Backbone as numpy.savetxt, mean C-alpha at the origin, in Angstrom:
# Nx Ny Nz CAx CAy CAz Cx Cy Cz
-16.83 -13.80 -24.84 -15.69 -14.32 -24.10 -16.01 -14.43 -22.61
-16.86 -13.54 -22.11 -17.10 -13.52 -20.67 -17.83 -14.75 -20.17
-18.52 -15.46 -21.05 -19.26 -16.63 -20.60 -18.60 -17.94 -21.00
-17.51 -17.86 -21.70 -16.86 -19.09 -22.17 -15.58 -19.34 -21.40
-15.26 -20.61 -21.24 -13.99 -20.98 -20.60 -12.88 -20.77 -21.62
-11.81 -20.10 -21.20 -10.74 -19.75 -22.12 -9.41 -20.24 -21.61
-8.49 -20.50 -22.51 -7.11 -20.81 -22.14 -6.36 -19.50 -22.03
-5.71 -19.27 -20.90 -5.08 -17.97 -20.67 -3.97 -17.68 -21.66
-3.25 -18.69 -22.13 -2.15 -18.40 -23.04 -2.64 -18.07 -24.43
-3.92 -18.27 -24.71 -4.47 -17.97 -26.04 -5.31 -16.70 -26.03
-5.70 -16.20 -24.89 -6.57 -15.04 -24.82 -5.74 -13.79 -24.64
-6.15 -12.71 -25.28 -5.41 -11.46 -25.20 -6.24 -10.35 -24.58
-7.51 -10.58 -24.31 -8.35 -9.53 -23.74 -9.58 -10.14 -23.09
-10.16 -9.34 -22.23 -11.45 -9.67 -21.65 -12.49 -8.75 -22.27
-13.66 -9.27 -22.54 -14.76 -8.42 -23.00 -15.76 -8.32 -21.85
-15.91 -7.13 -21.32 -16.78 -6.89 -20.18 -18.09 -6.29 -20.67
-19.18 -7.03 -20.50 -20.49 -6.51 -20.88 -20.96 -5.50 -19.85
-21.32 -4.32 -20.30 -21.73 -3.27 -19.39 -23.17 -3.49 -18.92
-23.49 -3.01 -17.74 -24.86 -3.14 -17.24 -25.78 -2.17 -17.99
-27.07 -2.25 -17.76 -27.99 -1.29 -18.39 -27.59 0.15 -18.09
-27.98 1.05 -18.97 -27.58 2.44 -18.84 -27.99 3.03 -17.49
-29.18 2.66 -17.01 -29.63 3.20 -15.73 -28.68 2.82 -14.60
-28.16 1.59 -14.64 -27.22 1.15 -13.61 -25.89 1.89 -13.76
-25.44 2.10 -15.00 -24.21 2.85 -15.22 -24.32 4.27 -14.68
-25.46 4.89 -14.94 -25.68 6.26 -14.46 -25.62 6.31 -12.94
-26.20 5.33 -12.28 -26.18 5.29 -10.82 -24.76 5.06 -10.30
-24.01 4.17 -10.95 -22.61 3.95 -10.56 -21.79 5.22 -10.72
-22.05 5.95 -11.80 -21.33 7.20 -12.01 -21.71 8.23 -10.96
-23.00 8.30 -10.63 -23.47 9.28 -9.64 -22.83 9.04 -8.28
-22.64 7.77 -7.93 -22.08 7.43 -6.61 -20.56 7.27 -6.63
-19.93 7.53 -7.78 -18.47 7.45 -7.87 -17.93 6.04 -7.80
-18.71 5.05 -8.24 -18.31 3.64 -8.10 -18.03 2.96 -9.43
-17.88 3.73 -10.50 -17.65 3.11 -11.80 -16.36 2.28 -11.81
-15.26 2.86 -11.31 -13.99 2.13 -11.31 -14.05 0.90 -10.42
-14.69 1.03 -9.25 -14.81 -0.12 -8.34 -15.60 -1.23 -9.00
-16.68 -0.86 -9.68 -17.50 -1.88 -10.36 -16.67 -2.59 -11.42
-15.91 -1.82 -12.22 -15.13 -2.44 -13.29 -14.04 -3.34 -12.72
-13.38 -2.91 -11.66 -12.33 -3.74 -11.05 -12.91 -5.07 -10.58
-14.09 -5.02 -9.98 -14.72 -6.26 -9.50 -15.10 -7.16 -10.67
-15.61 -6.57 -11.76 -15.99 -7.37 -12.92 -14.76 -8.01 -13.57
-13.65 -7.27 -13.64 -12.44 -7.84 -14.23 -11.97 -9.02 -13.39
-11.98 -8.88 -12.08 -11.59 -10.00 -11.21 -12.49 -11.21 -11.44
-13.78 -10.97 -11.57 -14.71 -12.09 -11.80 -14.42 -12.78 -13.12
-14.14 -12.00 -14.16 -13.85 -12.60 -15.46 -12.53 -13.36 -15.44
-11.55 -12.84 -14.72 -10.27 -13.54 -14.63 -10.43 -14.88 -13.94
-11.33 -14.97 -12.98 -11.56 -16.25 -12.31 -12.27 -17.24 -13.22
-12.88 -16.73 -14.32 -13.39 -17.64 -15.34 -12.23 -18.26 -16.11
-11.13 -17.47 -16.23 -9.96 -17.99 -16.94 -9.21 -19.00 -16.10
-9.11 -18.72 -14.81 -8.38 -19.61 -13.92 -8.93 -19.43 -12.51
-9.30 -20.52 -11.84 -9.91 -20.37 -10.50 -8.97 -19.79 -9.46
-7.67 -19.86 -9.69 -6.70 -19.33 -8.74 -6.07 -18.07 -9.32
-6.50 -16.91 -8.85 -5.99 -15.65 -9.37 -4.49 -15.51 -9.11
-4.01 -16.09 -8.03 -2.58 -16.01 -7.71 -1.75 -16.69 -8.79
-2.28 -17.76 -9.39 -1.56 -18.44 -10.47 -1.42 -17.53 -11.69
-2.48 -16.79 -12.01 -2.41 -15.85 -13.12 -1.41 -14.73 -12.82
-1.44 -14.24 -11.60 -0.51 -13.19 -11.23 0.93 -13.66 -11.42
1.20 -14.89 -11.02 2.55 -15.44 -11.17 2.90 -15.59 -12.64
1.98 -16.07 -13.43 2.24 -16.29 -14.86 2.55 -14.98 -15.56
1.79 -13.94 -15.22 1.93 -12.67 -15.94 3.06 -11.79 -15.40
3.32 -11.85 -14.09 4.20 -10.86 -13.49 5.45 -11.45 -12.82
5.74 -12.71 -13.07 6.89 -13.33 -12.42 8.18 -12.58 -12.73
8.47 -12.36 -14.01 9.73 -11.71 -14.36 9.74 -10.25 -13.94
8.61 -9.58 -14.06 8.54 -8.18 -13.63 8.78 -8.06 -12.13
8.31 -9.05 -11.36 8.53 -9.03 -9.92 10.01 -9.16 -9.59
10.73 -10.00 -10.34 12.17 -10.13 -10.13 12.86 -8.80 -10.42
12.47 -8.14 -11.51 13.07 -6.85 -11.85 12.76 -5.80 -10.79
11.52 -5.81 -10.31 11.12 -4.86 -9.26 11.92 -5.09 -7.99
12.14 -6.34 -7.66 12.94 -6.66 -6.47 14.36 -6.13 -6.61
14.96 -6.35 -7.78 16.34 -5.91 -7.99 16.46 -4.39 -7.92
15.39 -3.69 -8.35 15.43 -2.23 -8.31 15.21 -1.68 -6.90
14.35 -2.35 -6.12 13.87 -1.74 -4.89 14.30 -2.44 -3.61
15.05 -3.53 -3.70 15.36 -4.31 -2.50 15.97 -3.46 -1.41
17.00 -2.69 -1.71 17.67 -1.91 -0.68 16.82 -0.73 -0.22
16.04 -0.17 -1.13 15.29 1.03 -0.80 14.02 0.77 0.00
13.30 -0.26 -0.37 11.96 -0.42 0.19 11.65 -1.77 0.82
12.37 -2.82 0.43 11.95 -4.16 0.84 12.66 -4.67 2.09
13.82 -4.09 2.41 14.44 -4.47 3.68 13.46 -4.19 4.81
13.45 -5.07 5.81 12.57 -4.87 6.95 13.37 -4.39 8.16
12.71 -3.64 9.03 13.37 -3.09 10.20 12.50 -3.31 11.44
13.18 -3.44 12.56 12.55 -3.42 13.88 13.14 -2.21 14.60
12.30 -1.35 15.14 12.82 -0.13 15.75 11.90 0.35 16.87
12.46 1.18 17.73 11.71 1.82 18.81 11.45 3.27 18.41
10.25 3.72 18.68 9.85 5.07 18.31 9.28 5.76 19.54
9.83 6.93 19.86 9.34 7.74 20.97 8.78 9.03 20.40
7.56 9.36 20.81 6.88 10.56 20.32 6.69 11.53 21.48
6.91 12.80 21.20 6.70 13.86 22.18 6.02 15.04 21.50
5.32 15.84 22.29 4.73 17.05 21.75 5.83 18.03 21.37
5.65 18.69 20.25 6.64 19.67 19.79 6.36 21.01 20.47
6.74 21.07 21.73 6.58 22.27 22.54 7.92 22.55 23.21
7.98 23.64 23.97 9.24 23.95 24.66 9.61 22.83 25.63
8.61 22.36 26.41 8.87 21.26 27.33 9.20 19.99 26.57
8.44 19.70 25.50 8.70 18.50 24.71 10.09 18.50 24.12
10.55 19.66 23.65 11.89 19.75 23.08 12.96 19.49 24.13
12.77 20.02 25.35 13.73 19.78 26.43 13.77 18.30 26.80
12.58 17.69 26.91 12.53 16.26 27.25 13.15 15.41 26.14
12.89 15.79 24.89 13.45 15.03 23.76 14.97 15.00 23.84
15.59 16.13 24.15 17.05 16.17 24.27 17.53 15.30 25.43
16.82 15.38 26.57 17.21 14.57 27.72 17.10 13.08 27.41
15.98 12.67 26.78 15.79 11.26 26.43 16.87 10.81 25.45
17.15 11.66 24.46 18.16 11.32 23.45 19.52 11.06 24.09
19.95 11.95 24.99 21.27 11.79 25.61 21.29 10.60 26.57
20.16 10.31 27.22 20.12 9.14 28.10 20.14 7.85 27.29
19.56 7.89 26.11 19.65 6.73 25.21 21.08 6.52 24.74
21.75 7.61 24.39 23.14 7.52 23.96 24.02 6.91 25.05
23.69 7.23 26.31 24.48 6.73 27.43 24.01 5.37 27.92
23.06 4.77 27.19 22.49 3.47 27.58 21.87 3.49 28.98
21.31 4.64 29.35 20.66 4.77 30.66 19.16 4.57 30.57
18.66 4.33 29.35 17.21 4.24 29.16 16.91 3.22 28.07
15.89 2.40 28.32 15.41 1.44 27.33 14.30 2.11 26.53
14.48 2.34 25.21 13.45 3.04 24.44 12.14 2.27 24.32
12.19 0.96 24.54 10.97 0.15 24.44 10.36 -0.13 25.81
10.84 0.58 26.84 10.36 0.33 28.19 8.85 0.57 28.28
8.08 -0.40 28.78 6.65 -0.18 28.96 6.41 0.94 29.96
5.44 1.77 29.67 5.08 2.84 30.59 6.03 4.01 30.58
6.86 4.12 29.55 7.74 5.28 29.44 6.89 6.54 29.34
7.05 7.45 30.29 6.27 8.69 30.25 7.04 9.81 30.93
6.42 10.99 30.95 7.10 12.16 31.46 7.44 12.10 32.93
6.76 11.24 33.69 7.03 11.18 35.12 8.46 10.70 35.40
9.05 9.96 34.48 10.44 9.51 34.66 11.42 10.67 34.64
10.98 11.81 34.12 11.87 12.95 33.97 11.39 14.16 34.79
10.50 13.89 35.75 10.02 14.96 36.61 8.91 15.80 36.03
8.30 15.32 34.95 7.20 16.07 34.32 6.04 15.11 34.05
5.27 14.76 35.09 4.21 13.75 34.94 3.19 14.09 33.87
2.96 15.38 33.63 1.91 15.75 32.68 2.41 15.74 31.23
3.71 15.58 31.05 4.26 15.63 29.69 3.85 14.38 28.90
3.49 14.60 27.64 3.08 13.49 26.77 4.30 12.84 26.13
4.62 11.63 26.59 5.71 10.85 26.02 5.15 9.48 25.67
5.22 9.10 24.40 4.62 7.84 23.97 5.70 7.01 23.27
5.86 5.79 23.72 6.89 4.92 23.12 6.26 3.66 22.57
6.87 3.11 21.53 6.37 1.87 20.94 7.51 1.16 20.23
7.37 -0.15 20.13 8.31 -0.98 19.38 7.58 -1.44 18.12
8.19 -1.22 16.97 7.52 -1.45 15.69 8.34 -2.42 14.84
7.65 -3.33 14.17 8.31 -4.22 13.23 8.24 -5.68 13.63
8.77 -6.53 12.73 9.43 -6.16 11.47 8.43 -5.56 10.46
8.88 -4.53 9.76 8.04 -3.88 8.75 8.94 -3.40 7.61
8.48 -3.49 6.34 9.31 -3.04 5.22 9.55 -1.54 5.28
10.74 -1.12 4.92 11.05 0.30 4.89 10.09 1.07 3.98
9.68 0.43 2.90 8.80 1.10 1.95 7.42 1.38 2.49
7.04 0.77 3.60 5.71 1.01 4.17 5.71 2.17 5.16
6.88 2.74 5.44 6.99 3.80 6.43 6.97 5.18 5.78
6.68 6.19 6.59 6.74 7.56 6.12 8.15 7.82 5.58
8.31 8.44 4.41 9.62 8.54 3.77 10.72 9.12 4.65
10.44 10.18 5.40 11.50 10.77 6.23 11.92 9.82 7.35
10.96 9.09 7.91 11.29 8.11 8.94 12.11 6.97 8.33
11.70 6.50 7.15 12.46 5.43 6.48 13.88 5.87 6.18
14.06 7.13 5.75 15.41 7.63 5.46 16.28 7.61 6.71
15.70 7.99 7.85 16.46 7.96 9.10 16.90 6.53 9.43
16.01 5.60 9.23 16.33 4.21 9.58 17.35 3.62 8.63
17.36 4.05 7.37 18.33 3.52 6.42 19.76 3.86 6.83
19.95 5.00 7.46 21.31 5.41 7.82 21.63 5.08 9.28
20.69 4.43 9.99 20.88 4.15 11.41 21.71 2.88 11.61
22.42 2.86 12.73 23.08 1.64 13.18 22.29 1.06 14.34
22.14 -0.24 14.43 21.38 -0.83 15.53 21.90 -0.36 16.89
20.96 0.03 17.75 21.30 0.44 19.10 21.73 1.88 19.25
21.80 2.63 18.16 22.22 4.03 18.22 21.03 4.92 17.89
20.57 5.74 18.83 19.39 6.58 18.57 19.70 7.70 17.59
18.68 8.11 16.85 18.77 9.30 16.02 18.32 10.51 16.84
18.96 11.66 16.63 18.60 12.86 17.37 17.15 13.24 17.06
16.49 13.95 17.98 15.07 14.29 17.79 14.83 15.03 16.47
13.74 14.67 15.82 13.38 15.32 14.56 11.86 15.34 14.45
11.38 16.09 13.48 9.94 16.24 13.29 9.58 15.94 11.85
8.50 15.18 11.65 7.99 14.95 10.29 6.52 15.33 10.19
5.92 15.69 11.32 4.54 16.13 11.34 4.43 17.30 12.31
3.62 18.27 11.95 3.48 19.45 12.79 2.98 19.07 14.18
3.67 19.62 15.20 3.24 19.40 16.57 3.79 18.15 17.22
4.73 17.44 16.55 5.22 16.19 17.12 6.72 16.04 16.88
7.44 15.63 17.92 8.85 15.30 17.83 9.03 13.78 17.92
10.02 13.26 17.19 10.27 11.82 17.18 11.71 11.54 17.54
11.90 10.44 18.28 13.23 9.86 18.48 13.13 8.41 18.05
14.02 7.98 17.17 13.95 6.62 16.65 15.27 5.91 16.93
15.17 4.64 17.31 16.37 3.83 17.53 16.16 2.48 16.85
17.02 2.21 15.88 16.95 0.94 15.16 17.40 -0.20 16.06
16.63 -1.27 16.06 17.02 -2.47 16.79 17.62 -3.52 15.86
16.99 -3.72 14.70 17.43 -4.79 13.81 17.04 -4.46 12.38
17.93 -4.75 11.46 17.63 -4.64 10.04 17.64 -6.03 9.44
16.59 -6.38 8.71 16.45 -7.70 8.11 16.53 -7.54 6.59
17.66 -7.84 5.99 17.80 -7.65 4.53 16.78 -8.48 3.77
16.26 -7.88 2.73 15.25 -8.56 1.91 15.89 -9.69 1.12
15.11 -10.72 0.87 15.52 -11.81 -0.02 14.32 -12.19 -0.86
14.60 -12.64 -2.05 13.50 -12.96 -2.96 12.99 -14.37 -2.66
12.40 -14.51 -1.48 11.81 -15.79 -1.11 10.40 -15.87 -1.71
9.75 -17.04 -1.63 8.42 -17.17 -2.26 7.41 -16.14 -1.76
7.45 -15.82 -0.46 6.49 -14.86 0.08 6.70 -13.48 -0.53
7.97 -13.06 -0.65 8.27 -11.77 -1.26 7.88 -11.76 -2.73
8.18 -12.86 -3.43 7.80 -12.97 -4.84 6.30 -12.80 -5.01
5.50 -13.49 -4.18 4.05 -13.39 -4.29 3.58 -11.97 -3.98
4.18 -11.34 -2.97 3.77 -9.98 -2.60 4.03 -9.00 -3.74
5.19 -9.13 -4.41 5.50 -8.24 -5.51 4.59 -8.51 -6.71
4.31 -9.77 -6.98 3.39 -10.09 -8.07 2.00 -9.51 -7.79
1.58 -9.59 -6.55 0.27 -9.03 -6.18 0.27 -7.52 -6.37
1.36 -6.85 -5.99 1.47 -5.40 -6.17 1.39 -5.03 -7.65
2.13 -5.76 -8.47 2.13 -5.48 -9.91 0.76 -5.73 -10.53
0.08 -6.78 -10.07 -1.27 -7.05 -10.57 -2.21 -5.91 -10.23
-2.16 -5.44 -8.99 -3.04 -4.35 -8.58 -2.75 -3.07 -9.37
-1.47 -2.82 -9.65 -1.11 -1.66 -10.47 -1.70 -1.80 -11.87
-1.57 -3.01 -12.44 -2.13 -3.25 -13.77 -3.65 -3.06 -13.76
-4.32 -3.59 -12.75 -5.78 -3.49 -12.67 -6.20 -2.03 -12.56
-5.51 -1.26 -11.73 -5.84 0.15 -11.56 -5.66 0.91 -12.87
-4.58 0.62 -13.58 -4.33 1.30 -14.85 -5.40 0.97 -15.89
-5.78 -0.31 -15.94 -6.81 -0.70 -16.91 -8.16 -0.05 -16.60
-8.49 0.02 -15.33 -9.77 0.63 -14.94 -9.77 2.12 -15.29
-8.67 2.79 -15.04 -8.60 4.22 -15.35 -8.65 4.45 -16.86
-8.00 3.56 -17.61 -8.01 3.71 -19.07 -9.41 3.50 -19.64
-10.17 2.61 -19.03 -11.51 2.28 -19.54 -12.58 3.24 -19.02
-12.24 4.07 -18.03 -13.24 4.93 -17.42 -13.93 5.85 -18.43
-13.20 6.46 -19.38 -13.91 7.31 -20.36 -14.97 6.55 -21.15
-14.72 5.27 -21.46 -15.73 4.48 -22.18 -16.97 4.27 -21.32
-16.74 4.01 -20.03 -17.88 3.83 -19.14 -18.68 5.12 -19.01
-17.97 6.23 -18.88 -18.66 7.52 -18.75 -19.42 7.87 -20.02
-18.84 7.53 -21.18 -19.52 7.79 -22.44 -20.78 6.94 -22.56
-20.69 5.68 -22.12 -21.87 4.81 -22.16 -22.96 5.32 -21.24
-22.57 5.85 -20.07 -23.55 6.41 -19.14 -24.18 7.66 -19.73
-23.39 8.49 -20.41 -23.90 9.72 -21.00 -24.87 9.44 -22.14
-24.69 8.30 -22.81 -25.58 7.93 -23.92 -26.80 7.18 -23.44
-27.03 7.20 -22.13 -28.05 6.36 -21.53 -29.50 6.70 -21.75
-29.91 7.98 -21.94 -31.35 8.27 -21.96 -32.16 7.43 -22.93
-31.59 7.11 -24.09 -32.37 6.34 -25.05 -32.48 4.87 -24.66
-31.64 4.46 -23.67 -31.68 3.06 -23.24 -32.46 2.89 -21.95
-32.55 3.95 -21.15 -33.14 3.80 -19.82 -34.61 3.43 -19.87
-35.25 3.63 -21.02 -36.65 3.18 -21.12 -36.74 1.67 -21.05
-35.61 1.00 -21.30 -35.56 -0.46 -21.17 -34.50 -0.80 -20.12
-34.80 -0.62 -18.86 -33.77 -0.73 -17.81 -33.13 -2.09 -17.70
-33.76 -3.13 -18.23 -33.16 -4.46 -18.13 -32.25 -4.77 -19.32
-32.20 -3.87 -20.29 -31.38 -4.13 -21.46 -29.91 -3.96 -21.12
-29.09 -4.93 -21.52 -27.66 -4.84 -21.25 -27.02 -3.82 -22.18
-25.95 -3.21 -21.71 -25.24 -2.24 -22.52 -24.22 -2.92 -23.42
-23.39 -2.12 -24.11 -22.35 -2.69 -24.97 -21.24 -3.31 -24.14
-20.26 -3.87 -24.81 -19.11 -4.48 -24.12 -17.87 -3.61 -24.36
-16.95 -3.65 -23.39 -15.67 -2.99 -23.58 -14.58 -4.06 -23.45
-13.47 -3.84 -24.16 -12.38 -4.79 -24.18 -11.28 -4.35 -23.21
-10.83 -5.28 -22.39 -9.74 -5.04 -21.44 -8.55 -5.90 -21.86
-7.48 -5.30 -22.41 -6.31 -6.11 -22.80 -5.68 -6.79 -21.59
-5.27 -8.02 -21.77 -4.58 -8.76 -20.71 -3.07 -8.56 -20.80
-2.36 -8.79 -19.70 -0.89 -8.68 -19.75 -0.32 -9.67 -20.76
0.84 -9.35 -21.29 1.51 -10.26 -22.25 1.92 -11.55 -21.56
């Protein structure tokens, strides 16, 4: 199957011919067995169709719609926000409270370039500000994403910590509700394809390891190809 042109609606699996045992043993030694298999599966799929994105759409279109309906509010909405970072020290905690109350009073722009401790009489204090987004909520650290989900635009969240040694102040600027536009559809299909590929590689790994373990009797002929393994395709 690996050398023949196939119709995707008629094929149910890929047959991947394994390399010689010596090559398998080397891939196993370097921890690259799964990477090798993922690359080979991609190559074989391009034999089925030159545009991998078309296959992803064919196989995962409906699943992408279901994934969107499950996760739109949780992970796919995009946000633009300002993030201020301070050291989690006694001085940092005092500055964090001062910055927070000045933000509440609209006396400070959280995205101001050059925002640092000198504005508060502490030039040596580490204060770092940045404007982030648009970015999907699902791509953010979970505790930060949770804060942004409950935020109202223009209202800062009180200082909090999600990593040892650092305090954060976050202020939402804009929330962009997700919509199932073509770009989002393609992104979800790509995610589902990668999940499928990872699962197939992990499922096939014991076969690869077994073939490598059976290698000594084959390594005397290093150019001899190994057996083939079957990779089921999506329905």
